[in-house]
Backbone bond lengths (Angstrom), bond angles and torsions (degrees), N, CA, C in turn:
res aa  C-N    CA-C-N  psi(-1)  N-CA   C-N-CA  omega(-1)  CA-C   N-CA-C  phi
1 M - - - 1.439 - - 1.470 107.49 -
2 T 1.189 122.84 143.29 1.422 126.02 -179.37 1.647 111.92 -101.61
3 V 1.300 119.81 -12.07 1.455 120.58 172.85 1.541 106.62 -126.75
4 N 1.385 109.69 128.52 1.385 118.74 177.33 1.581 108.70 -121.98
5 I 1.260 112.72 132.62 1.541 118.73 -173.88 1.473 108.35 -121.16
6 R 1.329 114.85 135.90 1.514 122.28 178.00 1.608 104.76 -138.56
7 F 1.249 113.86 136.40 1.524 121.01 178.86 1.460 106.14 -107.73
8 E 1.271 118.38 120.41 1.440 126.61 -179.93 1.547 113.58 -117.74
9 E 1.202 116.87 154.06 1.469 124.19 -179.62 1.571 104.92 -92.80
10 P 1.382 114.69 149.41 1.356 128.74 -18.09 1.517 115.64 -86.67
11 A 1.279 117.14 124.01 1.485 123.97 173.37 1.449 114.01 59.25
12 L 1.333 121.78 52.97 1.363 121.35 -178.84 1.543 110.19 -136.70
13 V 1.398 118.03 127.00 1.433 125.75 174.52 1.468 103.04 -102.39
14 V 1.347 114.68 130.62 1.573 119.02 176.78 1.501 104.55 -121.27
15 L 1.358 112.86 121.48 1.467 123.51 175.04 1.562 111.88 -109.91
16 H 1.334 111.76 135.71 1.540 115.10 175.92 1.439 103.28 -120.74
17 A 1.291 116.68 132.31 1.479 126.19 173.86 1.510 115.87 -118.17
18 S 1.308 112.76 134.46 1.470 116.37 -179.74 1.597 106.49 -151.11
19 G 1.348 113.78 162.01 1.491 119.65 -176.82 1.467 108.16 74.05
20 V 1.440 108.32 -142.66 1.391 123.24 176.62 1.532 108.73 -99.68
21 L 1.233 124.48 126.60 1.488 123.45 -177.79 1.513 106.99 -86.61
22 M 1.280 116.47 116.79 1.537 126.51 -178.03 1.466 107.49 -89.22
23 R 1.339 113.01 138.87 1.531 120.08 179.35 1.525 108.13 -53.55
24 A 1.284 121.05 -49.93 1.466 118.29 -175.86 1.551 114.99 -65.41
25 E 1.338 119.94 -27.58 1.456 121.21 174.65 1.614 109.13 -75.20
26 V 1.300 114.96 -36.54 1.437 113.43 178.25 1.535 116.47 -68.24
27 D 1.303 112.40 -37.99 1.476 120.30 175.69 1.534 111.90 -65.03
28 A 1.350 116.63 -38.53 1.485 121.44 174.78 1.510 111.61 -64.25
29 A 1.341 116.97 -40.48 1.465 123.39 -179.65 1.538 107.47 -65.06
30 K 1.304 116.54 -46.64 1.488 120.60 -179.23 1.553 110.32 -57.48
31 R 1.357 114.70 -42.35 1.438 112.58 175.73 1.498 118.59 -63.28
32 Q 1.314 114.71 -36.16 1.452 122.05 172.99 1.489 112.91 -56.28
33 V 1.340 114.27 -49.74 1.514 124.75 179.88 1.544 108.14 -61.15
34 H 1.326 118.44 -48.96 1.446 125.28 171.66 1.505 115.32 -48.61
35 D 1.313 112.79 -55.33 1.506 118.31 178.43 1.540 112.71 -56.40
36 H 1.343 113.08 -43.41 1.492 122.88 -176.67 1.594 105.13 -64.78
37 M 1.280 119.26 -48.03 1.438 123.17 178.51 1.526 112.86 -60.57
38 Q 1.351 117.74 -38.45 1.452 118.17 179.67 1.512 109.52 -64.38
39 S 1.297 120.52 -28.84 1.417 130.07 -174.13 1.520 109.95 -85.24
40 H 1.409 114.75 -43.94 1.401 118.30 -170.98 1.514 120.39 -120.80
41 G 1.352 112.28 8.30 1.546 121.42 171.91 1.464 108.54 82.37
42 K 1.356 111.64 -162.26 1.526 123.27 -174.06 1.589 107.68 -60.68
43 Q 1.421 112.21 145.99 1.410 113.87 -179.02 1.610 107.35 -137.52
44 H 1.262 112.33 156.11 1.548 121.86 161.50 1.557 107.35 -78.80
45 V 1.283 114.41 148.05 1.460 118.92 176.24 1.517 113.23 -123.20
46 L 1.325 118.20 129.40 1.444 120.33 176.85 1.621 103.68 -120.31
47 A 1.305 112.08 120.34 1.467 120.56 176.24 1.576 112.19 -111.08
48 V 1.358 113.08 115.81 1.512 115.21 179.23 1.524 106.21 -107.79
49 I 1.363 110.50 128.36 1.417 118.45 173.42 1.502 108.06 -96.96
50 E 1.211 116.30 111.46 1.501 127.65 -174.35 1.486 111.40 -67.35
51 E 1.294 119.66 156.02 1.446 125.07 -176.66 1.502 108.61 -62.04
52 G 1.313 122.96 -28.21 1.462 123.60 177.00 1.505 117.32 -85.41
53 F 1.309 112.00 7.06 1.525 114.59 175.02 1.537 114.59 -61.62
54 E 1.368 115.42 132.71 1.453 120.21 -179.71 1.524 114.31 -104.63
55 N 1.259 112.96 -47.88 1.455 118.65 -177.13 1.501 112.62 167.04
56 L 1.413 113.10 -178.08 1.468 117.22 173.06 1.545 109.27 -82.79
57 Q 1.368 114.63 156.93 1.472 116.99 175.68 1.575 109.30 -56.97
58 A 1.331 118.77 132.64 1.443 119.34 -177.41 1.440 112.99 -82.57
59 F 1.353 119.67 152.42 1.412 127.59 171.44 1.638 109.95 68.37
60 V 1.321 118.39 28.77 1.389 121.50 179.21 1.505 108.24 -118.27
61 S 1.285 117.88 142.90 1.461 121.06 175.15 1.497 109.96 -78.16
62 W 1.318 119.10 123.30 1.416 125.98 -177.36 1.577 112.14 -97.40
63 D 1.301 113.56 28.86 1.454 117.98 178.09 1.485 113.97 -58.82
64 D 1.385 117.41 152.29 1.416 121.59 174.40 1.489 115.96 -55.22
65 I 1.391 120.19 146.65 1.381 121.72 170.72 1.578 109.75 -107.50
66 D 1.395 119.56 178.13 1.308 122.76 -170.32 1.541 118.28 -57.76
67 V 1.350 114.55 -28.02 1.459 118.70 178.22 1.520 121.01 -91.11
68 D 1.416 113.71 -2.52 1.451 120.58 178.97 1.582 111.30 -59.99
69 R 1.183 121.89 -50.50 1.446 123.43 -176.27 1.511 110.62 -62.18
70 Y 1.329 120.21 -41.30 1.449 120.30 176.92 1.559 112.69 -59.48
71 I 1.443 108.57 -48.29 1.597 114.86 179.62 1.537 106.70 -60.84
72 Q 1.192 124.23 -48.02 1.458 126.44 179.92 1.621 113.83 -53.40
73 Q 1.339 114.17 -37.17 1.432 118.67 179.36 1.625 109.91 -79.55
74 H 1.293 118.33 -15.26 1.386 125.64 -174.97 1.561 117.37 -106.02
75 V 1.312 115.12 3.45 1.375 122.20 179.71 1.536 108.42 -94.90
76 I 1.387 120.74 125.39 1.403 127.92 179.54 1.571 108.46 -76.19
77 R 1.275 111.74 -60.10 1.546 119.06 179.58 1.627 103.46 -152.83
78 M 1.280 112.00 157.17 1.399 120.00 175.21 1.415 118.01 -129.53
79 A 1.369 122.05 132.28 1.389 123.37 177.65 1.484 108.56 -120.30
80 I 1.344 118.56 139.14 1.413 127.64 -176.86 1.480 108.13 -118.84
81 V 1.331 121.65 126.28 1.415 125.84 -177.93 1.475 109.05 -119.64
82 G 1.281 121.36 123.53 1.527 126.85 -179.98 1.437 116.14 -179.48
83 D 1.312 114.63 175.30 1.416 124.67 172.68 1.543 111.98 -53.04
84 L 1.309 119.93 129.90 1.535 124.37 -175.04 1.483 109.01 -53.14
85 R 1.314 124.94 -27.41 1.382 126.45 -174.43 1.582 110.93 -70.23
86 W 1.347 115.69 -16.07 1.498 117.99 171.64 1.505 116.26 -100.30
87 R 1.372 111.47 6.28 1.595 113.10 -179.49 1.540 113.83 -55.99
88 D 1.301 115.77 -55.09 1.539 117.89 -167.83 1.600 104.76 -68.84
89 T 1.290 115.61 -39.50 1.534 118.41 178.13 1.470 112.39 -60.13
90 A 1.276 115.71 -47.79 1.451 119.46 178.63 1.586 116.06 -66.07
91 L 1.206 112.78 -39.87 1.541 115.62 176.99 1.514 112.07 -69.82
92 L 1.375 117.15 -34.99 1.373 120.25 172.90 1.558 111.46 -67.86
93 F 1.227 117.70 -38.79 1.526 124.49 -176.98 1.601 107.13 -63.57
94 F 1.327 117.01 -38.81 1.474 122.50 -176.74 1.525 109.11 -95.54
95 L 1.351 117.55 3.97 1.400 120.16 177.85 1.493 119.67 52.40
96 N 1.309 112.91 54.52 1.453 128.33 -176.45 1.500 113.26 -43.19
97 G 1.339 116.22 -46.28 1.517 126.85 -173.58 1.482 110.66 -69.51
98 V 1.284 119.73 -27.09 1.482 121.26 -172.08 1.527 116.21 -120.51
99 S 1.291 113.39 -3.35 1.528 117.95 -178.33 1.570 111.05 -66.95
100 R 1.265 116.73 153.30 1.509 121.37 -178.21 1.561 106.14 -82.19
101 F 1.221 121.36 -3.35 1.510 122.75 -174.50 1.540 109.67 -131.45
102 Q 1.311 113.53 157.54 1.440 119.77 -175.13 1.527 109.89 -75.17
103 I 1.342 121.52 137.90 1.487 124.18 174.51 1.483 108.98 -122.71
104 E 1.280 117.75 134.96 1.511 122.72 174.33 1.510 111.01 -131.94
105 Y 1.369 114.53 135.27 1.474 122.15 -179.70 1.529 107.43 -98.78
106 F 1.344 115.14 131.59 1.509 123.98 173.71 1.574 108.05 -117.08
107 K 1.267 108.22 140.30 1.609 109.75 178.14 1.585 108.44 -71.09
108 A 1.307 111.13 163.85 1.422 119.02 -178.47 1.478 116.71 -56.59
109 G 1.247 124.92 140.40 1.374 129.78 -164.83 1.471 123.51 82.08
110 Q 1.334 114.26 1.17 1.467 119.97 179.35 1.623 115.25 -107.24
111 E 1.275 112.17 32.25 1.563 115.25 -173.47 1.548 105.97 -60.16
112 E 1.283 115.91 -44.02 1.538 117.05 -177.43 1.536 112.41 -59.56
113 F 1.375 116.89 -38.25 1.367 119.41 175.15 1.577 115.24 -64.96
114 A 1.379 110.16 -38.30 1.450 116.89 175.81 1.539 110.71 -64.66
115 R 1.266 122.73 -44.78 1.398 127.83 177.93 1.498 108.50 -56.68
116 A 1.277 116.25 -48.33 1.607 121.24 177.27 1.448 107.68 -57.77
117 W 1.356 120.81 -48.33 1.472 122.54 -175.64 1.515 108.74 -59.98
118 L 1.277 116.68 -41.04 1.522 119.49 -171.74 1.517 108.09 -65.53
119 V 1.246 124.37 -33.86 1.463 121.13 -179.90 1.550 113.98 -102.36
120 G 1.327 114.25 4.23 1.497 122.92 -176.37 1.455 107.43 -80.04
């Protein structure tokens, strides 16, 4: 599996991505996050791009799905941790410029800084 989700207290969703992100897996992960947010309220999100990450599934439409708007309204802040070569792609994927929440990118190995920023 290329997307691994963990829900931590207090109010933290942790996503790990590796390999090639497949559209079906990403959509399933979004639905899990949506369901969690409906039960537990607004959340901080930490996305970790693992060393073995390759890219997004090619030739696939990455349009929003029905739960995206709800998720976007229930994210407090988002931190992304990964190799700097993925920075622009990740920020574009999460629409940094138009999202309702603050997004910050941290280079690989800075997960603790990212966690501190999320709650800071």
